[in-house]
N, C-alpha and C positions, 0 to 999 in steps of 0.2 A: 502339907508340904506342897510347893509352890514348883508345877513342873520347868524346867529353865528350857527355852528356845535355843537349836542348837541353829546361829545363823551363820549361810555362807560365808568364807575367807574374802575381807574387801575386793579383790581383785574380779569373783565371780561376779559380785553386786555392779563394780563399775563397768564389766562387761556387757553385762544385764541390762542397765542403765545405758550404755550405749549403743545399744541395739536397739531398744524399746525407744532413742529419741530417733534413730535412723526412719527404723517403720514411721513414727509418728510422724517426718517430715514429709517420709515417703505419700502419705497419705496427704497432708494437707497441700503438697502440690498437685497431684491430684485432683483434688477437692475442685481448687481453684482453676487449674484446668480448663476440666469440664465447665463447671460455670463460666468461664470468661468465651470459652465456646458455644453456650450458649446465649450469650450475651451480644454475639455475632449478628448486624443485621442480615436478615434474609432478605436481599434484593426481590424486588419483584418481575419478572417479566413483563413488557409493555408493550412487546409487540416486537416484529420481525424487518426484516431488510430485504426484498427483492432483489433477484440479481439486476445488473448493471452492466453497462461499457459507455464511459469517460473517456475521457484525454486529458491527461495531468501536467505539470507546468513545463513539462521537457518532451511533452507532443506524443508519450505513448500510453498505448490504452493500454486504459486500466476498469477492473470487473471487482466484482468484488470475490471471489478466489483469491487478491492479491491483499487480503484482508484477515482470510481463514485463520487461525487460530493466533488473531491477533486483538486485543480489547484495542475499539479505538473512540476518539475523541472529533464530534462533525460537529461544524456550524455552516451559517450561510451567511456570505457577505457581498459588497463588489467594489473592486480597487479604485475606481472613482467618487464613491459615498464620503459627505463629508460630516456624518453624523457618526452613529456610535461604533460603526464597520473598523475603524484605527483603534480605538480604546480594544474592544472583543478580540482584534490579531492579536492586540498587545496581550491580551489577556491569554490568549494560544499558548504567545512565545516563553511566558510566565512560566506555563505548564510544561514547556517542552523545557528549560531550564530548571524545574525542579523533578522533574522525574528521577530515577535512580537509573543509573548506566545499566545496570544491568535488565531495565524493565524493556519490554518487546514492543510498548504500547502506541499506537500509531494514531497522529494526528491529521485531522481531514477539513480542509474549507473550499465550499461549493461557491460557487459565483448564480449571483443570479443574472446578469447583468452577460449574457452570454457571447452576443454582438458585441461587445467590447475589448471582453474581458475573455483573450487566445491565449495559448498558453505562454507565450513570451511575453506579454501584460503580466500575467500570474506568476511566471519566473521573477518577473523584477521584485512587484509588490513583495515576493517572499523574500526576496533577498533585503527591502527594504529593514524587515524584521527579525534577520539572520537566521531565517528557517532551515532546520535540517532539511536536507534531502531526503536522508533515507528514515526519518521518524516523519515528517510531516509532507502532505500531497494536499497539494490546489488542486479543483478540479472542474472543468467545463466541459461542455456539450452544446448540443442544444436546447432550445429553451424546455421544450420536451421531457427531453434527457434529464435534464435538471430537475424540472417539475415531480418527473415519477419519483426521484432516490429522493430528496427533499422535504417533497407535502406526502407524497403516496406512501413511502418508508420511514421515512427521519421526523415525521412531524414537524419539519421544519418551511414556515410559510413566507412565501414572500411575494407579491403583488406590485404591480407598476403603479406610481403616481402621474394621475390623469395631467397635460401638460397644462391646461390651467389652472390646476394645483401646487404646481413645481415653486418653489420660493428663487431656485436656481437653478445652473444646467447640471447642478451634481445632487440635484433633489427628487430621481429618479424611481426608486423602489421602497417601501416601507414592508421590511421583515422580522422577523422573532430574532431576539437578542441571546437566545437559550443554549448551550451548549447540552447535545444528548454522548451519552453515553451507548456505546453499544457492546456484546461480549465478543467472547472468542467465535461462537455459535451465531453470529451473525444475527442476535436479539439484541430489542431495546431494554435497558436496563436503568435507564437516570436522566434527567432533565432540572438542568440547572441554569436558573436567572443568571445574566451575568452584571444587572444595571438594573437602576431604576432605584424608587425611593424604597428604604427599609433594606439594601442588596448591600451586602459589607463581602466583598471579594475577598478582601486581604486574609481577614481571620476566621472568618465559614465558609466560602464560598470554593475558595483554592481546594483548603486542606479538606473538604469533602469527594472534592472531586478526585484526589489524588491518591486519599485512603477507597473509595467505590473501584476505583483502579486496580490499587492493592488489591482488593477482596476478589476482584473478579479474574485477574490475574494467578491466583489461587487456587481457582474454581477448574473444577477437572475439564 
C-alpha cells in the first residue's frame, strides 16, 4: 500500500517560497557587494607632501594645513606659457565643472614663473578660466619655495629654458604636464599625464581622475 504524502496547504507553500526567495536575494546581493568591494582598486601611497608656505591668488598665506581633510589635484604651469599650459588649465577647469557639488576636493595650480606671476597676475589668469576661488587655488612664492613643493613633494618638475634655446618670449620653461592627486592625509596617490601621444583626456584620463577623487574621498 502506497503511503500518502501529506502536503501543507498551498498558503504555507507560498509563504515558504516567498521567504526562501527573500533569503536567496539577500545572499545574492551580499555576494555581489562583497565581490564588488574586492574589485575596487587599491590605490598605492607614492609619497607625501611636506609642509609649505606660499601665497594664493588673493595674496593670502597658504599652507598645507589649508588642505587637511581635502583630496586635491595639483599641476604646475605659468601664465605667459604659449605651449601646454592653456590646455592643462582648461583641463583643470573641466575637472572643476564635473566634480559633484557635494565634493570637497580642491584644485591647486602652481606657477613656475614666480618672478612674473604675482597674486594679481594669477587671479586674472584664473578668471580667464572661470576658476572657482572656493575650490581652485593658484599659488606663487619664491623660486625655492615653489621648487620645494613642486619637485620636492609633488614630483612636478620645471626647468628654465636657456635664452639661446628660446623660440619666443613665452618660451621660458619646460615642465611636466601631469596632474598629481593628493589624499586627505597629504599623501600622493596618483599621477595622470594630460597630453601627448596616446593620451585620451575626455574618454580615459578625466574619468579616471574623477573616479580616483571619489575613491579617496570615501577613504577614512
